[in-house]
C-alpha positions in Angstrom: 82.4 -44.4 -36.6 79.2 -42.3 -35.4 79.6 -39.2 -34.2 77.1 -37.0 -32.2 73.9 -38.2 -30.5 72.5 -41.4 -31.2 69.1 -40.9 -32.7 67.5 -44.4 -32.8 67.8 -46.3 -29.4 68.1 -50.3 -29.2 67.8 -52.9 -26.9 70.8 -52.4 -25.0 70.1 -48.8 -24.3 66.7 -50.1 -23.3 68.1 -52.0 -20.8 70.4 -49.3 -19.4 67.2 -47.3 -18.6 67.3 -47.1 -14.5 64.4 -48.6 -12.9 61.8 -46.2 -11.5 58.6 -47.6 -11.4 57.7 -46.3 -14.7 56.6 -48.3 -18.1 59.3 -47.8 -20.9 58.7 -49.2 -24.3 61.0 -48.5 -27.7 59.1 -48.0 -30.6 61.1 -48.1 -33.8 63.9 -46.8 -31.4 61.9 -44.0 -29.8 61.5 -44.1 -26.2 57.8 -43.8 -24.6 56.7 -43.8 -21.3 53.4 -44.4 -19.8 52.0 -43.8 -16.1 51.0 -46.6 -13.8 47.9 -48.4 -14.5 44.6 -47.9 -12.5 43.1 -50.3 -10.3 40.2 -50.8 -12.7 43.0 -51.2 -15.8 44.3 -53.9 -13.3 41.1 -55.8 -12.6 40.3 -56.0 -16.4 43.8 -57.4 -16.8 43.4 -59.9 -14.3 40.1 -61.2 -15.3 41.0 -61.3 -18.9 44.4 -63.4 -18.1 42.4 -65.7 -16.3 40.0 -66.4 -19.5 43.2 -66.8 -21.4 44.9 -69.1 -19.3 42.2 -71.2 -19.0 41.8 -71.7 -22.9 45.7 -71.4 -24.0 47.5 -74.7 -23.1 51.5 -75.6 -24.0 53.2 -74.9 -25.9 51.4 -71.7 -26.0 51.9 -69.6 -22.8 50.2 -66.8 -21.5 52.0 -63.9 -19.8 51.2 -60.5 -18.1 53.0 -57.1 -18.0 55.6 -56.2 -17.1 57.2 -58.3 -19.4 59.3 -57.4 -22.3 58.2 -58.6 -26.0 61.2 -57.7 -27.9 60.1 -57.3 -31.7 63.4 -56.2 -32.7 66.5 -54.6 -31.6 64.6 -50.9 -31.9 61.3 -52.2 -30.6 60.6 -53.5 -27.2 57.3 -53.0 -25.5 55.3 -54.3 -23.0 51.6 -55.4 -23.6 49.3 -56.1 -20.8 48.9 -59.2 -21.8 50.8 -61.4 -24.5 50.0 -64.9 -25.8 53.6 -66.4 -27.1 52.9 -68.8 -30.0 55.4 -71.2 -28.2 57.1 -71.5 -25.3 60.2 -71.5 -27.5 59.7 -67.8 -27.7 60.3 -67.3 -24.2 63.8 -66.5 -23.0 65.3 -64.9 -20.2 65.3 -61.8 -21.7 61.5 -61.9 -22.5 59.3 -63.0 -25.3 61.4 -62.9 -28.4 59.4 -62.0 -31.7 55.9 -61.3 -32.4 53.7 -63.4 -30.0 50.4 -64.9 -31.5 48.0 -62.1 -29.5 49.1 -58.9 -27.6 45.9 -57.6 -25.3 46.2 -53.8 -24.4 43.7 -52.3 -21.8 43.4 -48.5 -23.0 43.5 -45.8 -20.6 43.0 -42.0 -21.0 47.1 -41.5 -21.3 47.6 -44.3 -23.8 44.2 -44.9 -25.8 45.5 -42.9 -29.0 48.9 -44.2 -28.9 47.7 -47.9 -28.5 45.2 -47.3 -31.4 47.8 -45.7 -33.7 51.5 -46.0 -33.0 51.6 -49.2 -31.3 48.9 -51.1 -33.9 50.7 -49.6 -36.9 54.0 -51.1 -35.5 52.7 -54.4 -34.2 51.0 -55.0 -37.8 54.5 -54.1 -39.6 56.3 -56.5 -37.3 53.4 -59.1 -38.0 52.0 -59.7 -34.7 48.7 -61.7 -35.8 46.2 -60.8 -33.5 45.8 -57.4 -31.6 43.2 -56.8 -29.1 42.0 -53.8 -27.4 39.8 -53.4 -24.3 38.4 -50.2 -23.4 37.2 -49.4 -20.0 35.1 -46.3 -21.2 33.1 -47.9 -23.4 33.4 -51.1 -22.0 34.2 -52.8 -25.5 36.5 -55.4 -26.2 38.0 -55.4 -30.0 39.7 -58.0 -31.5 41.8 -57.6 -34.7 43.6 -59.8 -37.0 46.3 -58.9 -39.3 45.5 -59.2 -43.1 47.1 -57.5 -45.7 49.6 -55.8 -43.4 46.7 -54.0 -41.4 44.4 -54.7 -38.6 40.7 -55.9 -39.8 38.1 -55.8 -36.7 37.0 -59.6 -36.4 35.1 -59.4 -33.3 33.7 -56.8 -30.6 31.7 -57.3 -27.7 30.5 -55.2 -25.1 29.6 -55.2 -21.4 26.6 -57.9 -21.8 28.1 -59.8 -24.7 30.5 -62.8 -25.1 33.2 -62.6 -27.1 33.8 -65.6 -29.3 36.8 -65.4 -31.7 36.7 -67.6 -34.8 40.3 -68.1 -34.8 39.9 -70.0 -31.3 37.3 -72.1 -31.0 36.0 -72.6 -27.6 37.5 -69.3 -26.4 34.8 -67.4 -25.0 35.3 -64.5 -23.0 31.9 -63.3 -20.9 31.3 -59.3 -20.9 29.4 -59.7 -17.5 32.6 -61.5 -16.2 34.9 -59.3 -17.5 33.1 -55.8 -16.9 31.5 -56.7 -13.5 
């Protein structure tokens, strides 16, 4: 029998957090909270979502936050956009297991966290693709998991078109994304 305070939270604890408009995540059993995104952040999410929905077809499924991605019982995240490898990953609870792609649009409050803590955890839990969109530098960075760590595959700025080698036919126009 365990005595004292619980030091590592799980999915049941996460579900018990009262709804208050904030965005909560569990990383290795630790609670993290993020402020609401800015209008620019949401515009970028919407534009990128359109491009991904136009490209990915069933059985893959593209979803936008807030949606729980349940990587383990102690790791529950809400990325800005997630591409599930198969509709079988989508349950009543959220996305179960490592999705094909996780996309995070950086904000001043979350950029360091997204680039370090979340990236390391996603890699450790086998998320094959991790993409970052940086509104400040107007850069999109696409990483692929290789040897347990993310390697930059392609990047593009406001005037470039990002064409990912793992997804033929997927072209994300910088001028459309950053307009």
